[in-house]
C-alpha positions as CSV (number, residue, x, y, z in Angstrom):
1,X,18.8,10.5,13.7
2,X,19.0,7.6,11.2
3,X,20.3,8.4,7.8
4,X,19.5,5.6,5.2
5,X,22.4,5.1,2.8
6,X,22.4,7.5,-0.1
7,X,23.0,4.7,-2.6
8,X,22.1,5.2,-6.2
9,X,18.5,4.1,-6.9
10,X,18.4,0.5,-8.1
11,X,19.0,0.7,-11.9
12,X,17.3,-2.6,-12.7
13,X,14.3,-1.7,-14.8
14,X,11.0,-3.7,-14.8
15,X,9.7,-5.0,-18.1
16,X,6.3,-3.2,-17.9
17,X,4.8,-4.8,-20.9
18,X,5.6,-8.3,-19.5
19,X,4.3,-7.2,-16.2
20,X,0.9,-6.2,-17.7
21,X,0.7,-9.5,-19.6
22,X,1.4,-11.5,-16.5
23,X,-1.0,-9.5,-14.4
24,X,-3.8,-10.0,-17.0
25,X,-3.1,-13.7,-17.1
26,X,-3.3,-13.9,-13.3
27,X,-6.5,-12.0,-13.2
28,X,-8.1,-14.2,-15.9
29,X,-7.1,-17.3,-13.9
30,X,-8.6,-15.7,-10.7
31,X,-11.8,-15.1,-12.6
32,X,-11.9,-18.7,-13.8
33,X,-11.4,-20.0,-10.2
34,X,-14.2,-17.8,-9.0
35,X,-16.6,-18.7,-11.9
36,X,-16.6,-15.2,-13.3
37,X,-16.9,-14.5,-17.0
38,X,-16.9,-10.7,-17.0
39,X,-15.4,-8.4,-14.4
40,X,-16.2,-4.7,-14.1
41,X,-13.7,-2.6,-12.2
42,X,-14.2,0.8,-10.7
43,X,-11.5,0.8,-8.0
44,X,-8.7,2.9,-9.3
45,X,-5.8,0.6,-8.2
46,X,-7.7,-2.3,-9.6
47,X,-8.2,-0.6,-13.0
48,X,-4.5,0.2,-13.1
49,X,-3.7,-3.4,-12.2
50,X,-5.9,-4.8,-15.0
51,X,-5.1,-2.3,-17.7
52,X,-1.9,-0.4,-16.8
53,X,-3.8,2.9,-17.2
54,X,-2.3,6.0,-15.5
55,X,-4.2,9.2,-14.5
56,X,-3.0,12.5,-13.1
57,X,-3.5,13.2,-9.4
58,X,-6.7,15.1,-8.6
59,X,-8.8,16.1,-5.6
60,X,-11.1,13.3,-4.4
61,X,-14.4,14.7,-5.8
62,X,-12.9,15.2,-9.2
63,X,-11.1,11.8,-9.2
64,X,-14.3,10.0,-8.3
65,X,-16.3,11.8,-11.0
66,X,-13.7,11.1,-13.6
67,X,-12.6,7.7,-12.5
68,X,-11.3,5.1,-15.0
69,X,-13.3,1.9,-15.5
70,X,-12.2,-1.5,-16.8
71,X,-13.9,-4.5,-18.2
72,X,-12.0,-7.8,-18.1
73,X,-13.4,-10.9,-19.8
74,X,-12.7,-14.5,-18.9
75,X,-11.8,-15.4,-22.5
76,X,-8.4,-13.8,-22.2
77,X,-9.2,-11.0,-24.6
78,X,-7.5,-7.6,-23.9
79,X,-9.5,-5.6,-21.4
80,X,-11.6,-2.6,-22.2
81,X,-10.8,0.8,-20.6
82,X,-12.9,3.9,-20.2
83,X,-10.7,6.8,-19.3
84,X,-10.8,10.6,-19.3
85,X,-7.0,10.5,-20.0
86,X,-6.4,8.3,-23.0
87,X,-2.8,9.4,-23.1
88,X,-2.3,7.4,-19.9
89,X,-3.4,4.1,-21.6
90,X,-0.5,1.8,-22.4
91,X,0.4,1.5,-26.1
92,X,-0.1,-2.2,-26.1
93,X,-3.8,-1.9,-25.3
94,X,-5.8,-1.9,-28.6
95,X,-7.1,1.5,-29.5
96,X,-10.6,0.1,-30.0
97,X,-10.6,-1.0,-26.4
98,X,-9.9,2.5,-25.1
99,X,-13.1,4.4,-24.7
100,X,-14.0,7.9,-23.6
101,X,-14.4,8.4,-19.9
102,X,-17.7,7.6,-18.1
103,X,-19.3,9.5,-15.2
104,X,-20.9,6.6,-13.4
105,X,-22.6,8.9,-11.0
106,X,-25.0,9.7,-13.9
107,X,-27.7,7.3,-15.2
108,X,-26.9,7.7,-18.9
109,X,-23.3,6.7,-18.5
110,X,-24.1,3.7,-16.2
111,X,-26.4,2.5,-19.0
112,X,-23.7,3.1,-21.7
113,X,-21.3,0.9,-19.7
114,X,-23.7,-2.0,-19.4
115,X,-24.6,-1.6,-23.1
116,X,-20.9,-2.4,-23.9
117,X,-20.8,-5.2,-21.3
118,X,-24.0,-6.8,-22.9
119,X,-22.3,-6.5,-26.3
120,X,-19.1,-8.2,-25.2
121,X,-20.5,-11.1,-23.1
122,X,-23.9,-12.8,-23.2
123,X,-26.7,-11.7,-20.9
124,X,-26.5,-14.9,-18.8
125,X,-22.7,-14.6,-18.4
126,X,-21.6,-14.4,-14.7
127,X,-20.8,-10.8,-14.0
128,X,-18.8,-9.4,-11.0
129,X,-18.0,-5.9,-10.0
130,X,-15.6,-4.5,-7.4
131,X,-17.5,-1.3,-6.6
132,X,-20.9,0.2,-7.4
133,X,-22.3,3.6,-7.9
134,X,-26.0,4.1,-7.2
135,X,-26.8,4.7,-10.9
136,X,-24.9,1.5,-11.9
137,X,-26.7,-0.5,-9.2
138,X,-30.0,0.8,-10.4
139,X,-29.2,0.0,-14.0
140,X,-28.2,-3.6,-13.1
141,X,-31.5,-4.0,-11.3
142,X,-33.5,-2.6,-14.1
143,X,-31.9,-5.1,-16.5
144,X,-32.3,-7.9,-14.0
145,X,-28.6,-8.5,-14.4
146,X,-27.3,-10.6,-11.5
147,X,-23.8,-9.8,-10.3
148,X,-21.3,-10.9,-7.6
149,X,-18.4,-9.4,-5.7
150,X,-15.3,-9.2,-7.8
151,X,-13.0,-8.6,-4.9
152,X,-12.0,-12.2,-4.3
153,X,-10.9,-12.6,-7.9
154,X,-8.8,-9.5,-8.2
155,X,-7.5,-10.0,-4.6
156,X,-6.3,-13.5,-5.5
157,X,-4.5,-12.1,-8.6
158,X,-2.8,-9.3,-6.7
159,X,-1.8,-11.3,-3.6
160,X,1.5,-12.7,-5.0
161,X,3.8,-10.3,-7.0
162,X,5.6,-11.2,-10.2
163,X,9.3,-10.5,-10.5
164,X,8.6,-7.2,-12.3
165,X,6.2,-6.1,-9.6
166,X,8.8,-6.7,-7.0
167,X,11.3,-4.7,-9.0
168,X,8.8,-1.8,-9.0
169,X,8.2,-2.0,-5.2
170,X,12.0,-2.1,-4.6
171,X,12.6,0.8,-6.9
172,X,9.8,2.8,-5.2
173,X,11.4,2.1,-1.8
174,X,14.9,2.9,-3.0
175,X,13.7,6.3,-4.3
176,X,12.0,6.9,-0.9
177,X,15.1,6.0,1.0
178,X,17.4,8.1,-1.1
179,X,15.1,11.1,-0.7
180,X,15.0,10.5,3.0
181,X,18.8,10.3,3.1
182,X,19.1,13.7,1.5
183,X,16.5,15.2,3.8
184,X,17.6,13.8,7.2
185,X,20.7,16.0,7.7
186,X,18.5,19.1,7.3
187,X,16.2,18.4,10.2
188,X,17.2,20.6,13.1
189,X,15.5,22.7,15.8
190,X,13.1,25.1,14.1
191,X,12.4,23.0,11.1
192,X,8.7,22.6,10.3
193,X,7.0,19.5,9.1
194,X,5.4,21.3,6.2
195,X,8.8,22.4,5.0
196,X,10.1,18.8,5.2
197,X,7.1,17.6,3.1
198,X,7.8,20.1,0.3
199,X,11.6,19.3,0.2
200,X,11.0,15.5,0.4
201,X,8.4,15.4,-2.4
202,X,10.5,17.6,-4.7
203,X,13.6,15.4,-4.3
204,X,11.5,12.2,-4.6
205,X,10.0,13.3,-7.9
206,X,13.4,14.4,-9.2
207,X,14.6,10.8,-8.5
208,X,11.8,9.3,-10.6
209,X,8.8,8.8,-8.2
210,X,5.5,8.5,-10.1
211,X,3.1,9.6,-7.3
212,X,2.8,10.5,-3.7
213,X,0.2,8.2,-2.0
214,X,0.7,8.8,1.7
215,X,1.0,12.4,2.7
216,X,4.4,12.5,4.6
217,X,4.0,12.2,8.3
218,X,6.5,13.8,10.7
219,X,4.6,13.3,14.0
220,X,6.1,14.6,17.2
221,X,5.3,12.0,19.8
222,X,4.1,12.9,23.3
223,X,5.8,11.4,26.3
224,X,2.6,9.6,27.2
225,X,-0.8,8.8,25.7
226,X,-2.5,11.3,28.1
227,X,-0.3,14.1,26.7
228,X,-1.3,13.5,23.1
229,X,-4.5,13.7,21.1
230,X,-7.5,12.0,22.6
231,X,-9.0,8.9,21.1
232,X,-12.3,7.3,21.9
233,X,-10.5,4.0,22.7
234,X,-7.8,5.6,24.9
235,X,-5.1,4.2,22.6
236,X,-2.0,6.0,21.2
237,X,-3.0,8.3,18.3
238,X,-0.9,7.8,15.2
239,X,-0.7,9.0,12.5
240,X,-1.8,12.6,12.7
241,X,-1.5,15.3,9.9
242,X,1.7,17.2,9.4
243,X,1.7,20.8,10.8
244,X,3.9,23.9,10.6
245,X,4.9,23.6,14.3
246,X,8.6,24.2,14.6
247,X,10.5,21.1,15.9
248,X,12.2,21.5,19.2
249,X,15.5,20.0,20.3
250,X,14.9,16.5,21.6
251,X,11.6,16.0,19.8
252,X,11.0,12.3,19.0
253,X,9.4,12.1,15.6
254,X,7.8,9.1,14.0
255,X,8.3,9.3,10.3
256,X,5.9,7.6,7.8
257,X,5.4,8.2,4.1
258,X,4.6,6.3,0.8
259,X,5.7,7.0,-2.7
260,X,4.8,5.1,-5.9
261,X,6.8,4.0,-8.9
262,X,4.8,2.7,-11.9
263,X,1.8,2.2,-9.7
264,X,3.6,0.3,-6.9
265,X,3.9,1.7,-3.4
266,X,6.8,2.1,-1.0
267,X,6.5,2.5,2.7
268,X,9.2,4.2,4.8
269,X,9.0,4.4,8.6
270,X,11.6,5.2,11.2
271,X,12.1,7.2,14.4
272,X,14.1,10.5,14.5
273,X,15.3,12.6,17.4
274,X,15.8,16.3,16.6
275,X,19.4,17.6,17.3
276,X,20.2,14.9,19.7
277,X,21.2,11.2,19.9
278,X,18.6,8.7,21.1
279,X,18.8,8.3,24.9
280,X,19.2,4.9,26.6
281,X,15.4,4.4,26.8
282,X,14.8,4.9,23.1
283,X,17.7,2.7,22.2
284,X,16.2,0.0,24.4
285,X,12.9,0.4,22.6
286,X,14.6,0.1,19.3
287,X,16.3,-3.1,20.5
288,X,12.9,-4.5,21.4
289,X,11.4,-3.5,18.1
290,X,14.2,-5.3,16.3
291,X,13.7,-8.4,18.4
292,X,10.0,-8.5,17.5
293,X,10.8,-8.1,13.8
294,X,13.5,-10.8,13.9
295,X,11.1,-13.2,15.7
296,X,8.4,-12.5,13.2
297,X,10.8,-13.0,10.2
298,X,11.9,-16.3,11.7
299,X,8.4,-17.6,11.1
300,X,8.0,-15.9,7.6
301,X,7.9,-18.6,4.9
302,X,5.4,-20.2,2.5
303,X,2.8,-22.1,4.4
304,X,3.1,-20.1,7.6
305,X,-0.1,-18.4,8.8
306,X,-0.5,-14.8,10.0
307,X,-1.3,-16.3,13.4
308,X,2.2,-17.9,13.4
309,X,3.6,-14.4,12.9
310,X,1.5,-12.7,15.6
311,X,2.3,-15.5,18.1
312,X,6.0,-15.1,17.5
313,X,5.8,-11.3,17.8
314,X,3.9,-11.5,21.0
315,X,6.3,-14.0,22.5
316,X,9.2,-11.8,21.7
317,X,7.4,-8.9,23.4
318,X,6.9,-10.8,26.6
319,X,3.3,-11.7,25.9
320,X,2.0,-8.3,25.0
321,X,0.8,-7.1,21.6
322,X,3.6,-5.0,20.1
323,X,1.6,-3.1,17.5
324,X,-1.0,-0.4,17.4
325,X,-4.5,-1.9,17.9
326,X,-6.0,0.2,15.1
327,X,-3.3,-0.9,12.6
328,X,-1.4,-4.2,12.2
329,X,1.7,-6.2,12.9
330,X,2.1,-6.3,9.1
331,X,0.2,-5.4,6.0
332,X,0.8,-6.1,2.3
333,X,1.6,-3.5,-0.3
334,X,1.5,-3.3,-4.1
335,X,-0.8,-1.1,-6.1
336,X,-2.3,0.1,-2.8
337,X,-0.3,1.3,0.1
338,X,-2.0,-1.2,2.4
339,X,-3.5,-4.3,0.9
340,X,-3.8,-8.1,1.8
341,X,-2.3,-9.9,3.5
342,X,-3.2,-8.3,6.8
343,X,-1.5,-9.7,9.9
344,X,-2.8,-8.9,13.4
345,X,-6.0,-7.1,12.6
346,X,-8.9,-6.6,15.0
347,X,-10.6,-9.6,13.4
348,X,-8.8,-11.8,15.8
349,X,-6.8,-15.0,15.8
350,X,-9.3,-17.0,13.8
351,X,-8.9,-14.6,10.9
352,X,-5.1,-14.7,11.2
353,X,-5.2,-18.5,11.1
354,X,-7.0,-18.3,7.7
355,X,-4.2,-16.1,6.2
356,X,-1.5,-18.4,4.7
357,X,1.7,-17.0,3.3
358,X,2.7,-17.8,-0.3
359,X,5.8,-17.1,-2.3
360,X,5.6,-13.6,-3.8
361,X,3.6,-12.0,-1.1
362,X,4.9,-8.7,0.3
363,X,4.7,-7.7,4.0
364,X,5.4,-4.4,5.6
365,X,6.2,-5.1,9.2
366,X,5.3,-2.2,11.5
367,X,5.4,-3.1,15.2
368,X,5.8,-0.5,17.9
369,X,7.8,-0.5,21.2
370,X,6.1,2.0,23.6
371,X,6.6,2.8,27.3
372,X,4.0,5.2,28.4
373,X,5.7,8.2,30.0
374,X,8.8,7.6,27.9
375,X,7.5,7.7,24.3
376,X,8.4,4.9,22.0
377,X,10.0,3.6,18.8
378,X,8.4,2.7,15.5
379,X,9.8,1.7,12.1
380,X,8.8,-0.3,9.1
381,X,10.6,-3.1,7.2
382,X,9.4,-4.5,3.8
383,X,10.0,-8.1,2.8
384,X,8.8,-10.5,0.2
385,X,8.1,-14.1,0.9
386,X,10.5,-16.4,-1.0
387,X,10.4,-20.2,-1.6
388,X,12.5,-20.8,1.5
389,X,11.9,-17.7,3.7
390,X,12.0,-14.0,2.9
391,X,14.0,-11.3,1.3
392,X,14.2,-7.7,2.3
393,X,13.0,-5.0,-0.1
394,X,13.9,-2.1,2.2
395,X,17.0,-0.9,4.0
396,X,17.0,0.5,7.5
397,X,20.1,1.8,9.2
398,X,20.8,2.0,12.9
399,X,23.4,4.8,13.3
400,X,23.1,6.0,16.9
401,X,20.6,3.3,17.9
402,X,23.0,0.5,18.8
């Protein structure tokens, strides 16, 4: 099975204060372009992007009840943050802009938030929100306060990464790869996926990971779609949850996981074979996967469209679509494990033609080579778009696959 190089994690450190300043400036610019004077953020990755706030991991119900909230104003003033964990607010955020947490599933707290908004910006200022709770929606209606969707503004800000953001993504990926390199030699017949998860996460956090954002996947792939879990579409099912089933010699495992460093995600994907070398069929599938990736990267540059990439991938695959229909040929990553740009979605070619690559965008390429009855190969490569092409942010190795 592949063993990514156990190199020391990249020692280049991001300037986090500079990163927060540049993100805030980009967000204010995006608000100006969208005609927004005040932006209320409830989405947790968006709040983190706007303020730099960090919170501990929690189960979903608790995390939603105790979510952080941000208010960004178009005048460039420092954002306001409501948080249940003030120790997670960056020190360069003014203390009078850090407020006690709000439970926006309660009427009183929804009103308290809008009281502050009304005190910071005029009542006729254009307001946008990225998410709504029912009490917040009701309070906006009661105050006859019009609002728009804040998604385009923050999406535009997050689309292209700054130099410090790219360092964070590369460091997250390097931690991921080093943890995988330590783990891979331990995978033998009888190993359980749940055991791998525990060992992987322990090592990753020892290396400096900030969070686990994608529960590690070690999916044993069936020989054919008919032998695997059933889907309503009849397509290949991936991913599935990790189990304690012992691996068997010759099992083909699709690996997928995501760790974060300072709020930025990594994404590791590869194919492993338990206690055996890949057979000729798997190596041929790996070769086809690499041809698809190479053809896609040949088209990756500023000004290219997502449709340019999907067309190149399909041509390299002999006219067929070499990615899972419920996923993508490629997706972006940043403060979320999968974020724009999306390449090859079920929205079709017209949508792909509307997605134009820019310098600083990040793509996670994840095609699949599958021959029903003989399993298949899957891996992931992360690149950033540069002024004249692309640069890799991940390292895949091919021992035993060539």
